[in-house]
N, C-alpha and C positions, 0 to 999 in steps of 0.2 A: 323432812318436815313433820311427818306423822309422829315420830318420837317426841319432837318438841311440843307438839300439841297435847300429847298424852301427859306431859309433865307440867303443863301450865297450871300453876296455882300460886297463891301468895308465898313469897319468900323462897321460890324455887327457880333455878335456871338450868335449862338443858344444855349439855355440852357435846360436841363431837371431838373426842380426843381420847387420850390414854392417861392413866394416873397410877403412880406408885406411892407408897408410904416409905419415907426415909427419915430417920431420927425423929419419929413421931409427927412429922409434917407431911401433908399431901404435896406431891410434885406433879403438876399438870402439864401435859404435852398437847397443845391445841393447834389445829390447822385444818386446811382443806384436805379433801380426800386425795390420797396418793402422795402426800408430802413427807411420809416417813415416820409418823407418830408411833406406829407399832414397832418399827425397827429400832427407834430410839428407846422405847420402853424395854425391849429385849436386850439391847446393848447395855443399858444402865443396870439392869438386873444381873447380867452376866459379869460386868465389872465389879459390882458389889460382892457377888459370890466369890470371885477370884481374890478379892482383897479382904475377904472375911467380914464384910460389912453387912448389916441387916437391912434389907429392903423387901417390900412385898407389893405385888401388883394388886390394884383395886379394880380397875376395869381397862378394857382395851377396845374402844370404839365409841360407845355412848355412855355418858354419865350425867349426873346432876349435882348441882350445889344447892344445899338447903341451909337456910338460916334457922338454927335450932338452939334454943336456950342460950342465946347470945354468942354462939359459935357458928362457924361455917363448916358444914359436914359435906363430904363428897361421897356419893354412892354410885354404883355402876348399874347398867341395864342388863349386864350379862356377867357370868362368873368367869374368872380367869384361872386356868389350871396352874 
C-alpha cells in the first residue's frame, strides 16, 4: 500500500504487476502476489526471443499508468534487466 500512496496524484494509477512492450503496445500482467505474473513475463520474453519477435520488459512488480497528453503511459517502479 505504501507504493500506491506514493503514486497518488491526478491521472495516475499504481499497479501490482508486470509489463512488456510488444508491437509498440504495453501488455500488462496483473494479479495478486504469488499468481505467476513474473513467470508469465519471463515466458513471454523467452518465446518472443525464440521466434525472433521484438518484446521488451518495462517493469516486474510495481508500475504506474499515467494519462499524459491524451495517451496512457505505463512506467515502472524498478528497472528490469
